[in-house]
ROGU-102094 format. One line per field, with one value per atom (N, C-alpha, C): chain; x, y, z; atom name. Coordinates in nm, 3 decimals, decimal comma. Layout:
BEGIN
kette: (A:...);
xx: (X:...);
yy: (Y:...);
zz: (Z:...);
atom: (CA:...);
This chain:
BEGIN
kette: (A:A:A:A:A:A:A:A:A:A:A:A:A:A:A:A:A:A:A:A:A:A:A:A:A:A:A:A:A:A:A:A:A:A:A:A:A:A:A:A:A:A:A:A:A:A:A:A:A:A:A:A:A:A:A:A:A:A:A:A:A:A:A:A:A:A:A:A:A:A:A:A:A:A:A:A:A:A:A:A:A:A:A:A:A:A:A:A:A:A:A:A:A:A:A:A:A:A:A:A:A:A:A:A:A:A:A:A:A:A:A:A:A:A:A:A:A:A:A:A:A:A:A:A:A:A:A:A:A:A:A:A:A:A:A:A:A:A:A:A:A:A:A:A:A:A:A:A:A:A:A:A:A:A:A:A:A:A:A:A:A:A:A:A:A:A:A:A:A:A:A:A:A:A:A:A:A:A:A:A:A:A:A:A:A:A:A:A:A:A:A:A:A:A:A:A:A:A:A:A:A:A:A:A:A:A:A:A:A:A);
xx: (0,082:0,000:0,086:0,162:0,250:0,393:0,447:0,580:0,689:0,663:0,765:0,784:0,676:0,688:0,759:0,734:0,798:0,946:0,984:1,123:1,201:1,133:1,201:1,250:1,173:1,211:1,339:1,355:1,483:1,601:1,580:1,688:1,737:1,643:1,681:1,751:1,703:1,766:1,909:1,930:2,064:2,156:2,105:2,187:2,227:2,135:2,167:2,263:2,249:2,339:2,480:2,492:2,623:2,680:2,601:2,650:2,630:2,546:2,520:2,393:2,402:2,284:2,224:2,095:2,029:1,958:1,995:1,934:1,983:1,893:1,938:2,021:2,112:2,196:2,109:2,146:2,071:2,088:1,975:1,980:1,964:2,022:2,010:1,870:1,836:1,705:1,688:1,794:1,787:1,759:1,824:1,802:1,658:1,605:1,467:1,370:1,398:1,311:1,314:1,433:1,444:1,389:1,381:1,321:1,169:1,111:0,967:0,934:1,014:0,990:1,117:1,112:1,230:1,268:1,395:1,445:1,381:1,361:1,300:1,158:1,085:0,949:0,949:1,041:1,049:1,085:1,178:1,218:1,100:1,027:0,910:0,803:0,782:0,681:0,713:0,838:0,878:0,865:0,905:0,895:0,749:0,662:0,520:0,456:0,492:0,438:0,481:0,609:0,661:0,592:0,585:0,523:0,374:0,308:0,165:0,138:0,220:0,202:0,235:0,335:0,369:0,253:0,192:0,078:-0,041:-0,066:-0,177:-0,154:-0,030:0,000:-0,024:0,013:-0,009:-0,158:-0,238:-0,384:-0,441:-0,397:-0,442:-0,405:-0,283:-0,238:-0,324:-0,362:-0,449:-0,584:-0,640:-0,768:-0,756:-0,648:-0,630:-0,613:-0,529:-0,507:-0,631:-0,701:-0,824:-0,933:-0,938:-1,039:-1,013:-0,890:-0,856:-0,895:-0,909:-0,941:-1,090:-1,172:-1,317:-1,361);
yy: (-0,119:0,000:0,126:0,148:0,265:0,215:0,218:0,163:0,251:0,382:0,470:0,440:0,412:0,381:0,247:0,153:0,023:0,032:0,124:0,140:0,214:0,300:0,378:0,290:0,189:0,103:0,027:-0,038:-0,106:-0,009:0,113:0,211:0,245:0,262:0,292:0,173:0,054:-0,067:-0,081:-0,050:-0,057:0,046:0,167:0,273:0,237:0,178:0,139:0,022:-0,069:-0,183:-0,138:-0,032:0,020:0,111:0,138:0,222:0,370:0,406:0,548:0,589:0,690:0,743:0,854:0,852:0,955:1,057:1,064:1,162:1,302:1,400:1,537:1,593:1,681:1,744:1,830:1,833:1,913:2,061:2,132:2,275:2,350:2,469:2,549:2,608:2,659:2,720:2,840:2,918:3,036:2,996:2,889:2,845:2,797:2,724:2,678:2,795:2,895:3,012:3,094:3,115:3,196:3,124:2,992:2,922:2,942:2,971:2,995:3,142:3,232:3,375:3,444:3,511:3,584:3,696:3,729:3,829:3,966:4,003:4,133:4,143:4,032:4,032:4,058:3,998:4,018:4,162:4,220:4,359:4,454:4,432:4,515:4,500:4,378:4,353:4,428:4,424:4,496:4,646:4,695:4,839:4,884:4,807:4,845:4,840:4,743:4,737:4,858:4,894:5,010:5,138:5,160:5,281:5,283:5,168:5,161:5,198:5,148:5,183:5,330:5,382:5,523:5,611:5,574:5,650:5,640:5,522:5,504:5,589:5,597:5,681:5,828:5,872:6,010:6,044:5,955:5,978:5,981:5,889:5,887:6,017:6,064:6,190:6,307:6,308:6,414:6,414:6,296:6,288:6,330:6,292:6,329:6,480:6,538:6,683:6,760:6,707:6,772:6,766:6,658:6,644:6,736:6,776:6,865:7,008:7,046:7,184:7,214:7,119:7,146:7,195);
zz: (0,000:0,000:0,000:0,106:0,106:0,098:-0,021:-0,043:0,018:0,032:0,090:0,238:0,310:0,452:0,471:0,381:0,391:0,358:0,270:0,233:0,341:0,417:0,519:0,633:0,668:0,779:0,751:0,635:0,608:0,602:0,551:0,546:0,686:0,778:0,917:0,980:0,950:1,004:0,951:0,823:0,767:0,830:0,851:0,910:1,052:1,128:1,265:1,266:1,170:1,162:1,128:1,051:1,014:1,123:1,228:1,336:1,314:1,220:1,194:1,266:1,347:1,414:1,329:1,315:1,235:1,324:1,450:1,539:1,503:1,500:1,469:1,584:1,549:1,651:1,744:1,869:1,966:1,932:1,924:1,897:2,028:2,034:2,154:2,162:2,278:2,298:2,206:2,189:2,102:1,956:1,909:1,771:1,752:1,850:1,839:1,844:1,929:1,941:1,813:1,757:1,636:1,514:1,519:1,406:1,406:1,520:1,528:1,507:1,566:1,556:1,508:1,394:1,347:1,444:1,446:1,541:1,518:1,392:1,361:1,414:1,412:1,465:1,615:1,686:1,831:1,863:1,788:1,813:1,787:1,677:1,647:1,754:1,799:1,901:2,029:2,073:2,194:2,173:2,057:2,029:2,027:1,961:1,955:2,093:2,173:2,309:2,390:2,380:2,453:2,407:2,275:2,221:2,253:2,246:2,278:2,422:2,514:2,655:2,680:2,612:2,626:2,577:2,464:2,413:2,508:2,562:2,657:2,782:2,829:2,945:2,911:2,792:2,751:2,748:2,691:2,686:2,827:2,913:3,053:3,123:3,099:3,160:3,112:2,985:2,934:3,005:3,026:3,096:3,242:3,308:3,448:3,460:3,377:3,384:3,338:3,240:3,195:3,301:3,377:3,482:3,601:3,623:3,735:3,704:3,579:3,544:3,550:3,583:3,588:3,723);
atom: (N:CA:C:N:CA:C:N:CA:C:N:CA:C:N:CA:C:N:CA:C:N:CA:C:N:CA:C:N:CA:C:N:CA:C:N:CA:C:N:CA:C:N:CA:C:N:CA:C:N:CA:C:N:CA:C:N:CA:C:N:CA:C:N:CA:C:N:CA:C:N:CA:C:N:CA:C:N:CA:C:N:CA:C:N:CA:C:N:CA:C:N:CA:C:N:CA:C:N:CA:C:N:CA:C:N:CA:C:N:CA:C:N:CA:C:N:CA:C:N:CA:C:N:CA:C:N:CA:C:N:CA:C:N:CA:C:N:CA:C:N:CA:C:N:CA:C:N:CA:C:N:CA:C:N:CA:C:N:CA:C:N:CA:C:N:CA:C:N:CA:C:N:CA:C:N:CA:C:N:CA:C:N:CA:C:N:CA:C:N:CA:C:N:CA:C:N:CA:C:N:CA:C:N:CA:C:N:CA:C:N:CA:C:N:CA:C:N:CA:C:N:CA:C:N:CA:C:N:CA:C:N:CA:C:N:CA:C:N:CA:C:N:CA:C);
């Protein structure tokens, strides 16, 4: 039925019989993180969060100061 799956098993058996390990090399946490999220995306996200909070504080300050003048 699935000839590719049947062929993969003997290939792995041959590799193990020859002493070759097919395990992938251990990647560092940073490599795994950057493979999921590009570095530029993280920098933009932090910048937008900082600027967004700064803008929200400015609007809040306008309301507080405007409320004191009444």
